[in-house]
C-alpha positions in Angstrom: 85.6 71.1 113.3 82.5 72.6 115.1 82.0 76.2 114.3 78.8 76.6 116.3 78.7 78.9 119.3 77.7 77.5 122.7 74.5 78.8 124.4 76.7 80.9 126.7 78.6 82.4 123.8 75.4 83.2 122.0 74.2 85.0 125.1 77.4 87.0 125.3 77.1 88.0 121.7 73.4 88.9 122.0 73.9 90.9 125.2 76.8 93.0 124.0 75.1 93.6 120.6 71.9 94.8 122.3 73.8 97.0 124.7 75.6 98.8 121.9 72.4 99.2 119.9 70.6 100.7 122.9 73.4 102.8 124.4 76.0 103.6 121.7 74.4 105.6 119.0 76.8 107.8 117.1 75.6 111.0 118.9 76.1 109.2 122.2 79.7 108.3 121.1 80.4 112.0 120.5 79.4 112.8 124.1 81.5 109.9 125.5 84.5 111.1 123.5 84.2 114.5 125.1 84.2 113.1 128.6 87.2 113.7 130.9 88.7 110.2 130.3 87.7 110.1 126.6 85.2 107.3 127.2 82.0 106.6 129.2 82.6 105.3 132.8 78.9 104.4 132.8 79.4 102.1 129.8 82.4 100.6 131.6 80.1 99.7 134.5 77.6 98.2 132.1 80.4 96.0 130.6 81.3 94.8 134.1 77.6 94.1 134.9 77.2 92.0 131.8 80.3 90.0 132.5 82.2 91.2 129.5 85.3 92.3 131.4 85.7 88.9 133.1 84.4 86.7 130.3 87.8 85.7 128.7 89.4 84.7 132.0 89.5 81.3 133.6 87.2 80.7 136.5 90.1 79.7 138.8 91.6 83.1 138.1 88.4 85.0 139.0 86.9 85.2 135.5 83.9 83.5 133.9 85.6 80.7 132.0 85.6 82.1 128.4 88.4 82.9 126.0 89.1 84.0 122.5 85.6 83.5 121.2 84.1 85.8 123.8 86.7 88.4 123.0 85.8 88.1 119.3 82.1 88.5 119.9 82.7 91.6 122.1 85.2 93.2 119.7 83.0 92.7 116.7 80.1 94.5 118.4 82.5 97.3 119.6 83.8 97.6 116.0 80.3 98.3 114.8 79.7 100.9 117.4 83.2 102.4 117.4 83.3 101.9 121.2 85.9 104.1 123.0 86.2 102.3 126.3 89.6 100.6 127.2 88.4 97.1 126.7 91.2 96.3 124.2 93.8 97.9 126.5 92.7 96.3 129.7 91.1 92.9 128.8 92.9 92.0 125.6 96.4 93.5 125.9 97.1 93.6 129.6 94.7 90.7 130.2 96.6 88.5 127.7 99.9 89.4 129.5 98.4 88.2 132.7 97.0 85.0 131.2 100.3 84.0 129.5 102.9 85.5 131.8 101.6 86.0 135.4 101.6 83.4 138.2 98.4 81.9 139.5 98.6 84.1 142.6 99.1 87.3 140.5 96.2 86.4 138.3 94.0 85.7 141.3 94.9 89.1 142.7 94.3 91.2 139.6 91.7 89.5 137.4 88.7 89.8 139.9 89.3 93.5 140.0 89.4 93.7 136.2 86.2 91.7 136.0 84.4 94.0 138.4 85.5 97.1 136.5 87.5 98.4 139.4 90.9 98.0 137.7 91.9 99.4 134.4 95.3 98.3 133.0 97.4 99.5 130.1 100.2 97.6 128.4 103.4 99.7 127.9 105.5 97.6 125.5 106.3 99.8 122.5 109.1 102.5 122.5 109.8 105.4 120.2 112.4 103.6 118.3 110.9 100.1 118.2 108.4 100.3 115.3 106.8 96.9 114.8 109.6 95.0 116.6 108.3 94.0 120.0 111.7 93.0 121.2 113.4 96.4 120.6 113.4 97.5 124.2 115.7 100.0 125.9 113.7 100.4 129.1 115.6 98.7 131.9 114.5 97.0 135.1 117.0 96.7 138.0 116.5 95.2 141.4 115.9 97.8 144.0 113.6 98.6 146.9 111.1 95.9 147.5 111.1 94.9 143.8 112.5 96.6 140.7 113.2 100.1 139.5 112.3 100.9 135.9 114.0 103.5 133.6 113.0 104.3 130.1 110.4 105.8 127.7 107.3 104.1 126.4 105.2 105.3 123.4 101.7 104.9 122.1 100.4 103.3 125.3 96.7 102.7 124.5 94.6 104.3 127.3 97.7 104.8 129.3 96.5 108.1 130.6 93.4 106.6 132.3 94.9 103.3 133.5 95.2 102.6 137.2 98.2 100.4 136.7 100.7 99.8 133.9 102.0 96.5 132.7 105.5 97.4 131.4 107.9 95.4 129.2 111.4 96.1 130.3 114.9 94.6 129.9 116.7 92.8 132.7 119.6 91.6 130.5 120.8 91.2 126.9 121.2 93.6 124.0 118.5 96.1 122.9 116.9 93.8 120.3 117.3 90.5 122.0 114.1 88.4 122.5 115.7 87.0 125.7 116.2 89.0 128.8 112.8 90.7 128.9 110.4 90.9 131.8 106.9 92.2 132.5 106.4 94.5 135.5 103.4 96.0 137.2 103.6 99.7 138.0 101.2 101.9 139.8 100.3 104.7 137.4 100.6 107.3 140.1 103.9 106.0 141.5 106.9 108.3 141.9 109.0 108.4 138.8 106.0 107.8 136.4 105.2 110.7 134.1 102.2 110.4 131.6 101.4 112.6 128.7 98.0 111.7 127.3 96.7 112.7 123.8 93.9 111.8 121.4 94.7 109.4 118.5 93.5 109.9 114.9 90.5 107.5 115.5 89.2 109.5 118.5 90.7 107.2 121.1 93.3 108.0 123.8 97.0 107.0 124.2 99.9 108.2 126.3 103.7 108.7 126.2 105.1 107.4 129.5 108.4 108.2 131.1 109.9 106.0 133.8 112.6 107.3 136.1 113.5 104.8 138.8 109.8 103.9 139.0 109.0 101.2 141.6 107.6 98.0 140.1 107.0 94.4 140.9 107.6 91.5 138.5 104.8 89.6 136.8 105.9 86.1 136.3 109.6 85.3 135.9 111.8 88.3 134.9 113.9 87.6 131.8 111.3 85.1 130.3 108.8 87.5 128.8 109.9 87.3 125.2 107.5 84.5 124.2 104.8 86.0 126.4 104.8 89.3 124.6 104.7 87.5 121.2 101.6 85.6 122.4 100.1 88.8 123.7 100.4 90.5 120.3 99.0 87.5 118.5 95.9 87.7 120.7 95.8 91.4 120.1 95.9 91.0 116.3 93.1 88.4 116.5 91.0 90.7 118.6 91.6 93.6 116.2 90.6 91.4 113.3 87.2 90.9 115.0 86.8 94.6 115.6 87.7 95.4 112.0 85.1 92.8 110.8 82.5 94.6 112.9 83.5 98.0 111.6 83.5 96.8 108.0 80.1 95.2 108.3 78.7 98.5 109.6 80.3 100.4 106.7 78.8 97.9 104.2 75.3 98.2 105.7 75.5 102.0 105.9 76.5 102.1 102.2 73.8 99.7 100.9 71.1 101.6 102.9 72.4 104.9 101.5 72.2 103.6 98.0 68.6 102.7 98.5 67.7 106.3 99.5 70.1 108.6 97.7 68.5 109.6 94.4 70.2 110.8 91.2 68.4 111.5 87.9 65.1 110.8 89.8 66.0 107.2 90.9 67.9 105.6 93.8 71.6 105.2 92.9 71.3 101.6 94.0 69.4 100.9 90.8 72.5 101.5 88.7 74.1 98.2 87.8 77.6 99.5 88.0 77.1 100.6 91.6 75.5 97.3 92.4 78.6 95.6 91.2 80.7 97.8 93.5 78.5 97.1 96.5 78.7 93.3 95.7 82.5 93.5 95.7 82.3 95.2 99.1 80.3 92.2 100.4 82.8 89.8 99.0 85.7 91.6 100.7 83.8 91.6 104.0 83.2 87.8 103.8 86.9 87.2 103.0 87.9 89.3 106.0 85.4 87.6 108.3 86.6 84.1 107.3 90.2 85.1 108.0 89.1 86.7 111.3 87.7 83.3 112.3 91.0 81.7 111.4 92.9 84.1 113.5 90.7 83.6 116.5 90.9 79.9 116.3 94.6 80.0 115.7 95.3 81.7 119.1 94.7 78.3 120.6 97.1 76.5 118.3 100.0 75.1 120.3 102.3 75.2 117.3 104.0 78.6 117.3 104.9 78.6 113.6 101.4 77.6 112.5 99.9 80.1 114.8 102.1 82.9 113.5 101.3 82.1 109.8 97.6 82.1 110.4 97.8 85.4 112.3 99.8 87.1 109.6 97.5 85.8 106.9 94.5 87.1 108.7 96.0 90.5 109.4 97.0 90.9 105.7 93.5 90.1 104.5 91.9 92.3 107.1 94.1 95.2 106.0 93.4 94.7 102.3 89.6 94.4 102.9 89.5 97.4 105.2 91.2 99.6 102.6 88.9 98.4 99.9 85.7 98.7 101.8 86.6 102.0 103.3 87.5 103.5 99.9 84.4 102.1 98.2 82.1 103.2 101.0 83.5 106.7 100.9 83.2 107.0 97.1 79.7 105.6 97.0 78.5 108.0 99.7 80.1 111.0 98.1 80.9 114.2 100.1 78.8 113.3 103.2 81.3 110.5 104.0 84.0 113.2 104.6 82.1 115.1 107.2 83.0 114.9 110.9 79.3 114.6 111.8 78.8 111.4 109.8 79.8 108.0 111.1 81.3 106.5 108.0 84.5 108.6 108.0 85.1 107.6 111.6 84.8 103.9 110.7 87.3 104.4 107.9 89.7 106.1 110.3 89.4 103.2 112.8 90.0 100.7 110.1 93.1 102.5 108.9 94.5 102.5 112.5 93.7 98.8 112.8 95.6 98.1 109.6 98.7 100.0 110.9 98.6 98.3 114.3 101.2 95.6 114.9 102.2 95.5 111.2 100.1 96.6 108.2 98.9 94.3 105.4 102.1 94.7 103.4 104.3 93.9 106.4 102.5 90.7 107.1 102.4 89.7 103.4 106.2 90.1 103.3 106.5 87.9 106.4 104.4 85.2 104.7 106.4 85.5 101.5 109.7 85.3 103.2 108.6 82.3 105.3 109.4 84.2 108.5 107.5 83.9 111.7 105.5 86.9 112.9 108.2 88.4 115.1 111.5 87.4 113.4 
């Protein structure tokens, strides 16, 4: 198997890494977080200009012909910088729903606007009672008007307060936890019957609770057939989060080793103490384990065998969670009190890694799935 990047993929990786180094220092991030939308609209334009927003989409759909590797390279750089912009919400989550569930005409209508930066989307799939079960859906979609009318409550909609349109998972038939009978629907965020309550999350990002009361919507793809689609979307999402976590962990390891070279105790740098060198080496090992499993997850998103794909994704998510906990804990302890301050980047990296571990099932959840021989969404 060839693990080398193509010239185009190297260019994507180099460009996004350079952009984040130049424009996304930690002090700049604080200013972006304080903006009205909770992120930088200027940076969003830069992403569009570099082709990052259109890179994962097929050329015939209005994108630039990339895929999971381009998402991986972008997410890894974003993880290092703790980027706040809704790339994950728009390009990864909602974009994956379009790739796997929308018709060619629907993709051709929406993806060019995503690629240009004009359209921000948010995927509203989770509900207050659903936990990590993506098929636990009470929200209903009934034919009405020129399309469908949606009723229900959606929770933890990432960047849902700043999205122009919502991609909503709703039930057209079946019982509350059935995988069958689900559909994806496109809703204008400002449409009648849509109420959004935005709030900051623990890692400094934004999410929203969304109420739908006979909100007008149009179907994406075939209503009632979205169960397998949402499963593929969440697999793609986990792979992308694994890449982001790898970037954040790499940043934490580098910050810690640099700190150990400069922080002095008893007149010498603490990095000269053998016991601390061993701990730093263990952090590097945990990072490489996580990075290897991240590659597996990214490659597995293209695997046509659903069972094999699900096992690989669960294995990667489990290792990412374990490595993230270990690296976050060790980095915090080796830094001492400074790691706990709001003004220092390391604590924010640990917060983000913790949130990634909890998203779509934590390490223990995925280990249990693997041990029981169950697929990801059984």
